[in-house]
C-alpha angles and dihedrals in degrees: 000000000000126000094249092051091051092049091047092051091047091047091049090047092049090047090050092049090048090051091050092051091046091049091048090051091047093051091045090052090047090052092049090048091051091051091049090050090051091050090047092050091049091048092049091050090051092047090051088058091063109094119239111248116251115265092235095048095122092050092048090050091051090048092050091049090051091048089049091051090048091050091049089053091054092046099041119024122222095231130024123182110240089215090058089052092050090047090051090051091051090047090051089049092050091048091051095042096239131128119242114193130197113338117215119199137182127214122283108272136177122251128186113223123174093339095313128102118225134182108240133195116195117211131188124183143158120247135191133180144090119317095248091049092049090051089050090049093052090048089052090052089059090051095060104130105218103048147034109250126203120186103210097188145332134195123204132185134172111270100192138042098262093046098229092119120063132193132187147119134285126205116194143162129221115208127202127164125268120235112288111251124227114273093034123277 
């Protein structure tokens, strides 16, 4: 074989190998493109399953916030007279047949609890009576209409020789709502 024939065969062979590699790359790219189209189609089908938000969504959200604020106002008042709270405590004590002695209070303060701000009044007082009556008294404290009451702690100890009378202290908090801020909170 002559030199030209050998070079021609080698050139044809190199060209053939180049065509094969190009075709393999082309078919690989076609396969990748097909997979991407399938993924895109699947994604589009999934996106079409998501409902379109209502046109009045912002207005409905504002209405619900206002309704929530109105409901909070009916559940927790903005202002409660501390004297009315103390009177309610004395009434609960009378109804349960226990003695409540001097009540000490602090000023109204604000407390943040689970992302909400409440007005809080701390109360401490001495109590004495029979165990059943004290339980009745504490139950009555939770039934006060105009507030949310939380008894933080109480300590009781026998006050007479036979132990049927108890005396101790009660620490509690009275919660009301803080003023509602603009924009609904």
